[in-house]
PDB file of N, CA, C and O in Angstrom:
ATOM      1  N   UNK A   1      16.010  -2.260 -22.213  1.00  0.00           N
ATOM      2  CA  UNK A   1      15.699  -1.297 -21.157  1.00  0.00           C
ATOM      3  C   UNK A   1      14.998  -1.897 -19.808  1.00  0.00           C
ATOM      4  O   UNK A   1      15.548  -1.679 -18.729  1.00  0.00           O
ATOM      5  N   UNK A   2      13.921  -2.569 -19.859  1.00  0.00           N
ATOM      6  CA  UNK A   2      13.174  -3.646 -19.256  1.00  0.00           C
ATOM      7  C   UNK A   2      14.224  -4.026 -18.044  1.00  0.00           C
ATOM      8  O   UNK A   2      13.790  -3.866 -16.904  1.00  0.00           O
ATOM      9  N   UNK A   3      15.696  -4.561 -18.210  1.00  0.00           N
ATOM     10  CA  UNK A   3      16.096  -4.982 -17.445  1.00  0.00           C
ATOM     11  C   UNK A   3      16.838  -4.010 -16.529  1.00  0.00           C
ATOM     12  O   UNK A   3      16.698  -4.096 -15.310  1.00  0.00           O
ATOM     13  N   UNK A   4      17.514  -3.216 -17.009  1.00  0.00           N
ATOM     14  CA  UNK A   4      17.631  -1.550 -16.427  1.00  0.00           C
ATOM     15  C   UNK A   4      16.887  -1.496 -15.476  1.00  0.00           C
ATOM     16  O   UNK A   4      17.203  -1.579 -14.290  1.00  0.00           O
ATOM     17  N   UNK A   5      15.574  -1.316 -16.046  1.00  0.00           N
ATOM     18  CA  UNK A   5      14.639  -0.763 -14.889  1.00  0.00           C
ATOM     19  C   UNK A   5      14.233  -1.622 -13.669  1.00  0.00           C
ATOM     20  O   UNK A   5      13.941  -1.190 -12.554  1.00  0.00           O
ATOM     21  N   UNK A   6      14.266  -3.062 -14.116  1.00  0.00           N
ATOM     22  CA  UNK A   6      14.373  -3.905 -12.563  1.00  0.00           C
ATOM     23  C   UNK A   6      15.471  -3.638 -11.950  1.00  0.00           C
ATOM     24  O   UNK A   6      15.193  -3.314 -10.795  1.00  0.00           O
ATOM     25  N   UNK A   7      16.628  -3.609 -12.150  1.00  0.00           N
ATOM     26  CA  UNK A   7      17.547  -3.410 -11.537  1.00  0.00           C
ATOM     27  C   UNK A   7      17.796  -2.025 -10.910  1.00  0.00           C
ATOM     28  O   UNK A   7      18.353  -2.044  -9.812  1.00  0.00           O
ATOM     29  N   UNK A   8      17.459  -0.774 -11.454  1.00  0.00           N
ATOM     30  CA  UNK A   8      17.489   0.106 -10.825  1.00  0.00           C
ATOM     31  C   UNK A   8      16.075   0.316  -9.531  1.00  0.00           C
ATOM     32  O   UNK A   8      16.108   1.042  -8.538  1.00  0.00           O
ATOM     33  N   UNK A   9      15.041  -0.504  -9.950  1.00  0.00           N
ATOM     34  CA  UNK A   9      13.952  -0.885  -9.368  1.00  0.00           C
ATOM     35  C   UNK A   9      14.495  -1.103  -7.983  1.00  0.00           C
ATOM     36  O   UNK A   9      14.460  -0.229  -7.118  1.00  0.00           O
ATOM     37  N   UNK A  10      15.093  -2.535  -7.775  1.00  0.00           N
ATOM     38  CA  UNK A  10      15.399  -3.420  -6.787  1.00  0.00           C
ATOM     39  C   UNK A  10      16.750  -2.192  -5.969  1.00  0.00           C
ATOM     40  O   UNK A  10      17.138  -2.365  -4.814  1.00  0.00           O
ATOM     41  N   UNK A  11      17.138  -1.313  -6.654  1.00  0.00           N
ATOM     42  CA  UNK A  11      18.518  -0.761  -6.000  1.00  0.00           C
ATOM     43  C   UNK A  11      17.838   0.360  -5.104  1.00  0.00           C
ATOM     44  O   UNK A  11      18.191   0.531  -3.938  1.00  0.00           O
ATOM     45  N   UNK A  12      16.756   1.180  -5.765  1.00  0.00           N
ATOM     46  CA  UNK A  12      16.070   2.086  -5.281  1.00  0.00           C
ATOM     47  C   UNK A  12      15.268   1.343  -3.921  1.00  0.00           C
ATOM     48  O   UNK A  12      15.173   2.026  -2.901  1.00  0.00           O
ATOM     49  N   UNK A  13      14.767   0.115  -3.926  1.00  0.00           N
ATOM     50  CA  UNK A  13      14.093  -0.125  -3.050  1.00  0.00           C
ATOM     51  C   UNK A  13      14.752  -0.681  -2.032  1.00  0.00           C
ATOM     52  O   UNK A  13      14.304  -0.776  -0.889  1.00  0.00           O
ATOM     53  N   UNK A  14      15.965  -1.111  -2.454  1.00  0.00           N
ATOM     54  CA  UNK A  14      16.718  -1.524  -1.238  1.00  0.00           C
ATOM     55  C   UNK A  14      17.266  -0.233  -0.244  1.00  0.00           C
ATOM     56  O   UNK A  14      17.431  -0.305   0.974  1.00  0.00           O
ATOM     57  N   UNK A  15      17.510   1.012  -1.147  1.00  0.00           N
ATOM     58  CA  UNK A  15      18.288   2.014  -0.174  1.00  0.00           C
ATOM     59  C   UNK A  15      17.201   2.783   0.295  1.00  0.00           C
ATOM     60  O   UNK A  15      17.451   3.752   1.012  1.00  0.00           O
ATOM     61  N   UNK A  16      15.586   2.398  -0.108  1.00  0.00           N
ATOM     62  CA  UNK A  16      14.873   3.127   0.702  1.00  0.00           C
ATOM     63  C   UNK A  16      14.342   2.724   1.961  1.00  0.00           C
ATOM     64  O   UNK A  16      13.928   3.420   2.887  1.00  0.00           O
ATOM     65  N   UNK A  17      14.406   1.696   1.864  1.00  0.00           N
ATOM     66  CA  UNK A  17      14.414   0.760   3.267  1.00  0.00           C
ATOM     67  C   UNK A  17      15.745   0.263   3.982  1.00  0.00           C
ATOM     68  O   UNK A  17      15.740  -0.696   4.755  1.00  0.00           O
ATOM     69  N   UNK A  18      16.943   1.025   3.647  1.00  0.00           N
ATOM     70  CA  UNK A  18      17.884   0.792   4.397  1.00  0.00           C
ATOM     71  C   UNK A  18      18.108   1.690   5.649  1.00  0.00           C
ATOM     72  O   UNK A  18      18.709   2.754   5.790  1.00  0.00           O
ATOM     73  N   UNK A  19      17.547   1.043   6.347  1.00  0.00           N
ATOM     74  CA  UNK A  19      17.226   1.878   7.874  1.00  0.00           C
ATOM     75  C   UNK A  19      18.581   2.431   8.580  1.00  0.00           C
ATOM     76  O   UNK A  19      18.692   3.443   9.272  1.00  0.00           O
ATOM     77  N   UNK A  20      19.840   1.245   8.121  1.00  0.00           N
ATOM     78  CA  UNK A  20      20.976   1.298   8.995  1.00  0.00           C
ATOM     79  C   UNK A  20      21.953   2.341   8.372  1.00  0.00           C
ATOM     80  O   UNK A  20      23.054   2.660   8.821  1.00  0.00           O
ATOM     81  N   UNK A  21      21.205   2.911   7.012  1.00  0.00           N
ATOM     82  CA  UNK A  21      22.060   4.174   6.149  1.00  0.00           C
ATOM     83  C   UNK A  21      21.807   5.255   6.496  1.00  0.00           C
ATOM     84  O   UNK A  21      22.602   6.190   6.585  1.00  0.00           O
ATOM     85  N   UNK A  22      20.347   5.263   6.802  1.00  0.00           N
ATOM     86  CA  UNK A  22      19.645   6.944   7.546  1.00  0.00           C
ATOM     87  C   UNK A  22      19.619   7.465   6.094  1.00  0.00           C
ATOM     88  O   UNK A  22      19.497   6.908   5.003  1.00  0.00           O
ATOM     89  N   UNK A  23      19.828   9.124   6.612  1.00  0.00           N
ATOM     90  CA  UNK A  23      19.555   9.677   5.127  1.00  0.00           C
ATOM     91  C   UNK A  23      20.611   9.744   4.227  1.00  0.00           C
ATOM     92  O   UNK A  23      20.348  10.583   3.365  1.00  0.00           O
ATOM     93  N   UNK A  24      21.642   9.246   4.064  1.00  0.00           N
ATOM     94  CA  UNK A  24      22.741   9.158   3.177  1.00  0.00           C
ATOM     95  C   UNK A  24      22.117   8.272   1.828  1.00  0.00           C
ATOM     96  O   UNK A  24      22.274   8.570   0.644  1.00  0.00           O
ATOM     97  N   UNK A  25      21.437   7.212   2.328  1.00  0.00           N
ATOM     98  CA  UNK A  25      20.930   6.556   1.139  1.00  0.00           C
ATOM     99  C   UNK A  25      19.579   7.425   0.671  1.00  0.00           C
ATOM    100  O   UNK A  25      18.914   6.866  -0.201  1.00  0.00           O
ATOM    101  N   UNK A  26      19.160   8.531   1.070  1.00  0.00           N
ATOM    102  CA  UNK A  26      17.520   8.797   0.398  1.00  0.00           C
ATOM    103  C   UNK A  26      18.001   9.257  -0.811  1.00  0.00           C
ATOM    104  O   UNK A  26      17.798   8.580  -1.819  1.00  0.00           O
ATOM    105  N   UNK A  27      18.805  10.644  -0.893  1.00  0.00           N
ATOM    106  CA  UNK A  27      18.814  11.013  -2.544  1.00  0.00           C
ATOM    107  C   UNK A  27      19.270  10.133  -3.592  1.00  0.00           C
ATOM    108  O   UNK A  27      18.755  10.227  -4.707  1.00  0.00           O
ATOM    109  N   UNK A  28      20.237   9.232  -3.347  1.00  0.00           N
ATOM    110  CA  UNK A  28      20.532   8.382  -4.280  1.00  0.00           C
ATOM    111  C   UNK A  28      19.453   7.708  -4.590  1.00  0.00           C
ATOM    112  O   UNK A  28      19.159   7.751  -5.785  1.00  0.00           O
ATOM    113  N   UNK A  29      18.520   6.880  -3.657  1.00  0.00           N
ATOM    114  CA  UNK A  29      17.440   6.205  -3.598  1.00  0.00           C
ATOM    115  C   UNK A  29      16.461   6.871  -4.525  1.00  0.00           C
ATOM    116  O   UNK A  29      15.822   6.167  -5.308  1.00  0.00           O
ATOM    117  N   UNK A  30      16.278   8.301  -4.494  1.00  0.00           N
ATOM    118  CA  UNK A  30      15.166   8.866  -5.295  1.00  0.00           C
ATOM    119  C   UNK A  30      15.479   8.816  -6.468  1.00  0.00           C
ATOM    120  O   UNK A  30      14.598   8.489  -7.263  1.00  0.00           O
ATOM    121  N   UNK A  31      16.804   9.117  -6.959  1.00  0.00           N
ATOM    122  CA  UNK A  31      17.553   9.414  -8.258  1.00  0.00           C
ATOM    123  C   UNK A  31      17.614   7.882  -8.969  1.00  0.00           C
ATOM    124  O   UNK A  31      17.695   7.818 -10.195  1.00  0.00           O
ATOM    125  N   UNK A  32      17.570   6.612  -8.130  1.00  0.00           N
ATOM    126  CA  UNK A  32      17.472   5.270  -8.654  1.00  0.00           C
ATOM    127  C   UNK A  32      16.040   4.768  -8.934  1.00  0.00           C
ATOM    128  O   UNK A  32      15.686   3.855  -9.679  1.00  0.00           O
ATOM    129  N   UNK A  33      15.241   5.654  -8.093  1.00  0.00           N
ATOM    130  CA  UNK A  33      13.588   5.321  -8.459  1.00  0.00           C
ATOM    131  C   UNK A  33      13.158   6.138  -9.744  1.00  0.00           C
ATOM    132  O   UNK A  33      12.346   5.649 -10.530  1.00  0.00           O
ATOM    133  N   UNK A  34      13.736   7.437  -9.957  1.00  0.00           N
ATOM    134  CA  UNK A  34      13.387   7.649 -11.027  1.00  0.00           C
ATOM    135  C   UNK A  34      13.830   7.435 -12.596  1.00  0.00           C
ATOM    136  O   UNK A  34      13.310   7.652 -13.690  1.00  0.00           O
ATOM    137  N   UNK A  35      15.042   6.906 -12.128  1.00  0.00           N
ATOM    138  CA  UNK A  35      16.000   6.458 -13.614  1.00  0.00           C
ATOM    139  C   UNK A  35      14.921   5.039 -13.562  1.00  0.00           C
ATOM    140  O   UNK A  35      14.275   4.909 -14.603  1.00  0.00           O
ATOM    141  N   UNK A  36      14.737   4.304 -12.816  1.00  0.00           N
ATOM    142  CA  UNK A  36      13.915   3.200 -12.748  1.00  0.00           C
ATOM    143  C   UNK A  36      12.797   3.163 -13.690  1.00  0.00           C
ATOM    144  O   UNK A  36      12.651   2.338 -14.591  1.00  0.00           O
ATOM    145  N   UNK A  37      11.783   4.434 -13.306  1.00  0.00           N
ATOM    146  CA  UNK A  37      10.654   4.753 -13.749  1.00  0.00           C
ATOM    147  C   UNK A  37      10.764   5.085 -15.553  1.00  0.00           C
ATOM    148  O   UNK A  37      10.098   4.740 -16.529  1.00  0.00           O
ATOM    149  N   UNK A  38      12.032   5.971 -15.324  1.00  0.00           N
ATOM    150  CA  UNK A  38      12.113   6.466 -17.086  1.00  0.00           C
ATOM    151  C   UNK A  38      12.681   5.236 -17.951  1.00  0.00           C
ATOM    152  O   UNK A  38      12.398   5.238 -19.149  1.00  0.00           O
ATOM    153  N   UNK A  39      13.299   4.405 -17.546  1.00  0.00           N
ATOM    154  CA  UNK A  39      13.818   3.234 -17.897  1.00  0.00           C
ATOM    155  C   UNK A  39      12.565   2.299 -18.238  1.00  0.00           C
ATOM    156  O   UNK A  39      12.432   1.739 -19.327  1.00  0.00           O
ATOM    157  N   UNK A  40      11.733   2.207 -17.259  1.00  0.00           N
ATOM    158  CA  UNK A  40      10.634   1.399 -16.873  1.00  0.00           C
ATOM    159  C   UNK A  40       9.685   2.048 -18.244  1.00  0.00           C
ATOM    160  O   UNK A  40       8.976   1.269 -18.881  1.00  0.00           O
ATOM    161  N   UNK A  41       9.737   3.210 -18.535  1.00  0.00           N
ATOM    162  CA  UNK A  41       8.443   3.517 -19.703  1.00  0.00           C
ATOM    163  C   UNK A  41       9.202   3.357 -20.843  1.00  0.00           C
ATOM    164  O   UNK A  41       8.694   2.834 -21.834  1.00  0.00           O
ATOM    165  N   UNK A  42      10.322   3.725 -20.842  1.00  0.00           N
ATOM    166  CA  UNK A  42      10.938   3.085 -22.477  1.00  0.00           C
ATOM    167  C   UNK A  42      11.003   1.826 -23.030  1.00  0.00           C
ATOM    168  O   UNK A  42      10.943   1.480 -24.210  1.00  0.00           O
ATOM    169  N   UNK A  43      11.180   0.962 -21.659  1.00  0.00           N
ATOM    170  CA  UNK A  43      11.232  -0.598 -21.817  1.00  0.00           C
ATOM    171  C   UNK A  43      10.158  -1.312 -22.215  1.00  0.00           C
ATOM    172  O   UNK A  43      10.211  -2.447 -22.690  1.00  0.00           O
ATOM    173  N   UNK A  44       8.895  -0.482 -21.976  1.00  0.00           N
ATOM    174  CA  UNK A  44       7.388  -0.857 -22.225  1.00  0.00           C
ATOM    175  C   UNK A  44       7.107  -0.870 -23.583  1.00  0.00           C
ATOM    176  O   UNK A  44       6.099  -1.387 -24.065  1.00  0.00           O
ATOM    177  N   UNK A  45       7.936  -0.339 -24.175  1.00  0.00           N
ATOM    178  CA  UNK A  45       7.508  -0.028 -25.627  1.00  0.00           C
ATOM    179  C   UNK A  45       8.195  -1.437 -26.662  1.00  0.00           C
ATOM    180  O   UNK A  45       7.975  -1.615 -27.860  1.00  0.00           O
ATOM    181  N   UNK A  46       9.013  -2.249 -25.787  1.00  0.00           N
ATOM    182  CA  UNK A  46       9.810  -3.302 -26.250  1.00  0.00           C
ATOM    183  C   UNK A  46       8.682  -4.560 -25.796  1.00  0.00           C
ATOM    184  O   UNK A  46       8.484  -4.637 -24.583  1.00  0.00           O
ATOM    185  N   UNK A  47       7.908  -5.577 -26.707  1.00  0.00           N
ATOM    186  CA  UNK A  47       7.033  -6.474 -25.933  1.00  0.00           C
ATOM    187  C   UNK A  47       7.676  -7.613 -25.503  1.00  0.00           C
ATOM    188  O   UNK A  47       7.080  -8.507 -24.902  1.00  0.00           O
ATOM    189  N   UNK A  48       9.014  -7.650 -25.804  1.00  0.00           N
ATOM    190  CA  UNK A  48      10.015  -9.060 -24.721  1.00  0.00           C
ATOM    191  C   UNK A  48      10.347  -8.499 -23.491  1.00  0.00           C
ATOM    192  O   UNK A  48      10.561  -9.213 -22.511  1.00  0.00           O
ATOM    193  N   UNK A  49      10.414  -7.172 -23.451  1.00  0.00           N
ATOM    194  CA  UNK A  49      11.089  -6.715 -22.075  1.00  0.00           C
ATOM    195  C   UNK A  49      10.036  -5.802 -21.252  1.00  0.00           C
ATOM    196  O   UNK A  49      10.352  -5.018 -20.358  1.00  0.00           O
ATOM    197  N   UNK A  50       8.320  -6.128 -21.868  1.00  0.00           N
ATOM    198  CA  UNK A  50       7.411  -5.417 -21.108  1.00  0.00           C
ATOM    199  C   UNK A  50       7.244  -5.863 -19.898  1.00  0.00           C
ATOM    200  O   UNK A  50       6.961  -5.007 -19.060  1.00  0.00           O
ATOM    201  N   UNK A  51       7.338  -7.023 -19.523  1.00  0.00           N
ATOM    202  CA  UNK A  51       7.007  -7.544 -17.998  1.00  0.00           C
ATOM    203  C   UNK A  51       7.918  -7.157 -17.177  1.00  0.00           C
ATOM    204  O   UNK A  51       7.490  -6.609 -16.162  1.00  0.00           O
ATOM    205  N   UNK A  52       9.273  -7.280 -17.302  1.00  0.00           N
ATOM    206  CA  UNK A  52      10.240  -6.914 -16.660  1.00  0.00           C
ATOM    207  C   UNK A  52      10.366  -5.222 -16.213  1.00  0.00           C
ATOM    208  O   UNK A  52      10.857  -4.692 -15.216  1.00  0.00           O
ATOM    209  N   UNK A  53       9.718  -4.677 -17.376  1.00  0.00           N
ATOM    210  CA  UNK A  53       9.778  -2.817 -17.515  1.00  0.00           C
ATOM    211  C   UNK A  53       8.437  -2.924 -16.299  1.00  0.00           C
ATOM    212  O   UNK A  53       8.646  -2.431 -15.190  1.00  0.00           O
ATOM    213  N   UNK A  54       7.633  -3.319 -16.473  1.00  0.00           N
ATOM    214  CA  UNK A  54       6.221  -3.335 -15.456  1.00  0.00           C
ATOM    215  C   UNK A  54       6.931  -3.524 -13.999  1.00  0.00           C
ATOM    216  O   UNK A  54       7.001  -2.515 -13.298  1.00  0.00           O
ATOM    217  N   UNK A  55       7.415  -4.636 -13.540  1.00  0.00           N
ATOM    218  CA  UNK A  55       8.003  -4.920 -12.580  1.00  0.00           C
ATOM    219  C   UNK A  55       8.905  -3.655 -11.937  1.00  0.00           C
ATOM    220  O   UNK A  55       8.497  -3.122 -10.905  1.00  0.00           O
ATOM    221  N   UNK A  56       9.902  -3.281 -12.454  1.00  0.00           N
ATOM    222  CA  UNK A  56      11.065  -1.932 -12.539  1.00  0.00           C
ATOM    223  C   UNK A  56      10.118  -1.024 -12.003  1.00  0.00           C
ATOM    224  O   UNK A  56      10.215  -0.675 -10.827  1.00  0.00           O
ATOM    225  N   UNK A  57       8.918  -0.467 -12.974  1.00  0.00           N
ATOM    226  CA  UNK A  57       8.562   0.739 -12.544  1.00  0.00           C
ATOM    227  C   UNK A  57       7.550   0.432 -11.162  1.00  0.00           C
ATOM    228  O   UNK A  57       7.606   1.255 -10.248  1.00  0.00           O
ATOM    229  N   UNK A  58       6.775  -0.570 -11.047  1.00  0.00           N
ATOM    230  CA  UNK A  58       6.331  -0.440  -9.853  1.00  0.00           C
ATOM    231  C   UNK A  58       7.252  -0.647  -8.599  1.00  0.00           C
ATOM    232  O   UNK A  58       6.922   0.003  -7.607  1.00  0.00           O
ATOM    233  N   UNK A  59       8.189  -1.330  -8.509  1.00  0.00           N
ATOM    234  CA  UNK A  59       9.061  -1.155  -7.548  1.00  0.00           C
ATOM    235  C   UNK A  59       9.806   0.375  -7.343  1.00  0.00           C
ATOM    236  O   UNK A  59       9.934   0.939  -6.256  1.00  0.00           O
ATOM    237  N   UNK A  60      10.241   0.873  -8.601  1.00  0.00           N
ATOM    238  CA  UNK A  60      10.557   2.690  -8.116  1.00  0.00           C
ATOM    239  C   UNK A  60       9.564   3.159  -8.184  1.00  0.00           C
ATOM    240  O   UNK A  60       9.851   4.334  -7.956  1.00  0.00           O
ATOM    241  N   UNK A  61       8.142   3.117  -8.394  1.00  0.00           N
ATOM    242  CA  UNK A  61       7.487   4.079  -7.947  1.00  0.00           C
ATOM    243  C   UNK A  61       7.165   3.796  -6.459  1.00  0.00           C
ATOM    244  O   UNK A  61       6.950   4.886  -5.930  1.00  0.00           O
ATOM    245  N   UNK A  62       7.044   2.817  -5.586  1.00  0.00           N
ATOM    246  CA  UNK A  62       7.411   2.315  -4.457  1.00  0.00           C
ATOM    247  C   UNK A  62       7.914   2.684  -3.529  1.00  0.00           C
ATOM    248  O   UNK A  62       7.576   2.896  -2.365  1.00  0.00           O
ATOM    249  N   UNK A  63       9.238   2.800  -4.401  1.00  0.00           N
ATOM    250  CA  UNK A  63      10.517   3.237  -3.701  1.00  0.00           C
ATOM    251  C   UNK A  63      10.608   4.850  -3.593  1.00  0.00           C
ATOM    252  O   UNK A  63      11.010   5.430  -2.584  1.00  0.00           O
ATOM    253  N   UNK A  64      10.168   5.502  -4.803  1.00  0.00           N
ATOM    254  CA  UNK A  64       9.812   7.059  -4.513  1.00  0.00           C
ATOM    255  C   UNK A  64       8.798   7.127  -3.153  1.00  0.00           C
ATOM    256  O   UNK A  64       9.065   7.714  -2.105  1.00  0.00           O
ATOM    257  N   UNK A  65       7.792   6.509  -3.401  1.00  0.00           N
ATOM    258  CA  UNK A  65       6.891   6.975  -2.692  1.00  0.00           C
ATOM    259  C   UNK A  65       7.724   6.741  -1.303  1.00  0.00           C
ATOM    260  O   UNK A  65       8.254   7.723  -0.784  1.00  0.00           O
ATOM    261  N   UNK A  66       7.846   5.436  -0.687  1.00  0.00           N
ATOM    262  CA  UNK A  66       8.576   5.451   0.426  1.00  0.00           C
ATOM    263  C   UNK A  66       9.622   6.217   0.696  1.00  0.00           C
ATOM    264  O   UNK A  66       9.891   6.291   1.895  1.00  0.00           O
ATOM    265  N   UNK A  67      10.459   6.953  -0.207  1.00  0.00           N
ATOM    266  CA  UNK A  67      11.309   7.837   0.118  1.00  0.00           C
ATOM    267  C   UNK A  67      10.614   9.136   0.608  1.00  0.00           C
ATOM    268  O   UNK A  67      10.895   9.671   1.681  1.00  0.00           O
ATOM    269  N   UNK A  68       9.689   9.598  -0.261  1.00  0.00           N
ATOM    270  CA  UNK A  68       8.989  10.697   0.217  1.00  0.00           C
ATOM    271  C   UNK A  68       8.429  10.827   1.297  1.00  0.00           C
ATOM    272  O   UNK A  68       8.362  11.861   1.961  1.00  0.00           O
ATOM    273  N   UNK A  69       7.765   9.261   1.673  1.00  0.00           N
ATOM    274  CA  UNK A  69       6.624   9.537   2.991  1.00  0.00           C
ATOM    275  C   UNK A  69       8.120   9.898   3.944  1.00  0.00           C
ATOM    276  O   UNK A  69       8.184  10.982   4.524  1.00  0.00           O
ATOM    277  N   UNK A  70       9.149   9.009   4.027  1.00  0.00           N
ATOM    278  CA  UNK A  70      10.273   8.795   5.229  1.00  0.00           C
ATOM    279  C   UNK A  70      10.921  10.393   5.101  1.00  0.00           C
ATOM    280  O   UNK A  70      11.300  10.899   6.157  1.00  0.00           O
ATOM    281  N   UNK A  71      11.042  11.119   3.953  1.00  0.00           N
ATOM    282  CA  UNK A  71      11.726  12.164   4.171  1.00  0.00           C
ATOM    283  C   UNK A  71      10.709  13.549   4.870  1.00  0.00           C
ATOM    284  O   UNK A  71      11.092  14.574   5.435  1.00  0.00           O
ATOM    285  N   UNK A  72       9.421  13.105   4.580  1.00  0.00           N
ATOM    286  CA  UNK A  72       8.114  13.934   5.227  1.00  0.00           C
ATOM    287  C   UNK A  72       8.440  14.019   6.695  1.00  0.00           C
ATOM    288  O   UNK A  72       8.587  15.029   7.382  1.00  0.00           O
ATOM    289  N   UNK A  73       8.540  12.476   7.106  1.00  0.00           N
ATOM    290  CA  UNK A  73       8.458  12.174   8.377  1.00  0.00           C
ATOM    291  C   UNK A  73       9.518  12.590   8.881  1.00  0.00           C
ATOM    292  O   UNK A  73       9.416  13.241   9.921  1.00  0.00           O
ATOM    293  N   UNK A  74      10.750  12.366   8.354  1.00  0.00           N
ATOM    294  CA  UNK A  74      12.171  12.688   9.133  1.00  0.00           C
ATOM    295  C   UNK A  74      12.013  14.497   9.041  1.00  0.00           C
ATOM    296  O   UNK A  74      12.224  14.879  10.192  1.00  0.00           O
ATOM    297  N   UNK A  75      11.790  15.470   8.329  1.00  0.00           N
ATOM    298  CA  UNK A  75      11.576  16.420   8.374  1.00  0.00           C
ATOM    299  C   UNK A  75      10.660  17.109  10.016  1.00  0.00           C
ATOM    300  O   UNK A  75      11.124  17.929  10.808  1.00  0.00           O
ATOM    301  N   UNK A  76       9.342  16.439  10.073  1.00  0.00           N
ATOM    302  CA  UNK A  76       8.550  16.582  10.914  1.00  0.00           C
ATOM    303  C   UNK A  76       9.342  16.375  12.031  1.00  0.00           C
ATOM    304  O   UNK A  76       9.367  17.298  12.846  1.00  0.00           O
ATOM    305  N   UNK A  77       9.984  15.398  12.257  1.00  0.00           N
ATOM    306  CA  UNK A  77      10.610  14.896  13.888  1.00  0.00           C
ATOM    307  C   UNK A  77      11.594  15.695  13.644  1.00  0.00           C
ATOM    308  O   UNK A  77      11.647  16.182  14.773  1.00  0.00           O
ATOM    309  N   UNK A  78      12.458  16.249  13.049  1.00  0.00           N
ATOM    310  CA  UNK A  78      13.695  17.038  13.444  1.00  0.00           C
ATOM    311  C   UNK A  78      12.729  18.782  13.674  1.00  0.00           C
ATOM    312  O   UNK A  78      13.080  19.566  14.556  1.00  0.00           O
ATOM    313  N   UNK A  79      11.595  19.075  12.752  1.00  0.00           N
ATOM    314  CA  UNK A  79      11.406  20.321  13.307  1.00  0.00           C
ATOM    315  C   UNK A  79      10.627  20.315  14.830  1.00  0.00           C
ATOM    316  O   UNK A  79      10.610  21.340  15.512  1.00  0.00           O
ATOM    317  N   UNK A  80      10.038  19.149  15.250  1.00  0.00           N
ATOM    318  CA  UNK A  80       9.237  19.119  16.086  1.00  0.00           C
ATOM    319  C   UNK A  80      10.535  18.970  17.554  1.00  0.00           C
ATOM    320  O   UNK A  80      10.251  19.540  18.607  1.00  0.00           O
ATOM    321  N   UNK A  81      11.562  18.364  17.470  1.00  0.00           N
ATOM    322  CA  UNK A  81      12.618  18.352  18.027  1.00  0.00           C
ATOM    323  C   UNK A  81      13.324  20.033  18.188  1.00  0.00           C
ATOM    324  O   UNK A  81      13.773  20.556  19.209  1.00  0.00           O
ATOM    325  N   UNK A  82      13.266  20.362  17.387  1.00  0.00           N
ATOM    326  CA  UNK A  82      14.037  21.889  17.322  1.00  0.00           C
ATOM    327  C   UNK A  82      12.979  22.520  18.117  1.00  0.00           C
ATOM    328  O   UNK A  82      13.394  23.174  19.074  1.00  0.00           O
ATOM    329  N   UNK A  83      11.326  22.466  17.895  1.00  0.00           N
ATOM    330  CA  UNK A  83      10.734  23.379  18.483  1.00  0.00           C
ATOM    331  C   UNK A  83      10.833  22.624  20.027  1.00  0.00           C
ATOM    332  O   UNK A  83      10.474  23.444  20.873  1.00  0.00           O
ATOM    333  N   UNK A  84      11.097  21.704  20.460  1.00  0.00           N
ATOM    334  CA  UNK A  84      10.900  21.307  21.719  1.00  0.00           C
ATOM    335  C   UNK A  84      12.422  22.071  22.322  1.00  0.00           C
ATOM    336  O   UNK A  84      12.476  22.716  23.369  1.00  0.00           O
ATOM    337  N   UNK A  85      13.194  21.905  21.708  1.00  0.00           N
ATOM    338  CA  UNK A  85      14.786  22.304  22.273  1.00  0.00           C
ATOM    339  C   UNK A  85      14.628  23.580  22.407  1.00  0.00           C
ATOM    340  O   UNK A  85      15.462  24.150  23.110  1.00  0.00           O
ATOM    341  N   UNK A  86      13.668  24.298  21.863  1.00  0.00           N
ATOM    342  CA  UNK A  86      13.849  25.745  21.699  1.00  0.00           C
ATOM    343  C   UNK A  86      12.691  26.629  22.842  1.00  0.00           C
ATOM    344  O   UNK A  86      12.489  27.825  23.050  1.00  0.00           O
ATOM    345  N   UNK A  87      12.022  25.187  23.483  1.00  0.00           N
ATOM    346  CA  UNK A  87      10.511  25.687  24.296  1.00  0.00           C
ATOM    347  C   UNK A  87      11.890  25.567  25.612  1.00  0.00           C
ATOM    348  O   UNK A  87      11.876  26.474  26.444  1.00  0.00           O
ATOM    349  N   UNK A  88      12.630  24.849  25.706  1.00  0.00           N
ATOM    350  CA  UNK A  88      13.404  24.474  26.908  1.00  0.00           C
ATOM    351  C   UNK A  88      14.390  25.734  27.031  1.00  0.00           C
ATOM    352  O   UNK A  88      14.261  26.274  28.129  1.00  0.00           O
ATOM    353  N   UNK A  89      15.066  26.173  26.442  1.00  0.00           N
ATOM    354  CA  UNK A  89      15.975  27.033  25.974  1.00  0.00           C
ATOM    355  C   UNK A  89      15.222  28.474  26.695  1.00  0.00           C
ATOM    356  O   UNK A  89      15.830  29.287  27.392  1.00  0.00           O
ATOM    357  N   UNK A  90      13.723  28.547  26.321  1.00  0.00           N
ATOM    358  CA  UNK A  90      12.910  29.844  26.328  1.00  0.00           C
ATOM    359  C   UNK A  90      12.938  29.614  27.999  1.00  0.00           C
ATOM    360  O   UNK A  90      13.176  30.687  28.554  1.00  0.00           O
ATOM    361  N   UNK A  91      12.813  28.838  28.659  1.00  0.00           N
ATOM    362  CA  UNK A  91      12.415  28.623  30.000  1.00  0.00           C
ATOM    363  C   UNK A  91      13.457  29.236  31.041  1.00  0.00           C
ATOM    364  O   UNK A  91      13.254  29.132  32.250  1.00  0.00           O
TER     365      UNK A  91
END
């Protein structure tokens, strides 16, 4: 499970940093990050895969945090743009 956690963490990090994909990669990135955290927690129980599981968990947690930050920023940007658009229509 340590290798699975590492692979899920790498995929989640690539999807969370995939600027050219935009919001399309956000939801799958979150899903891969959660799977990486779960697989990492399971993989830490075996001593031979504990190192890979820790790295996978760290990558998954970082990807999850980055996805949450970018989602909040995207929602804030869209809401500000909508408010500005409504202000222009009211004039």
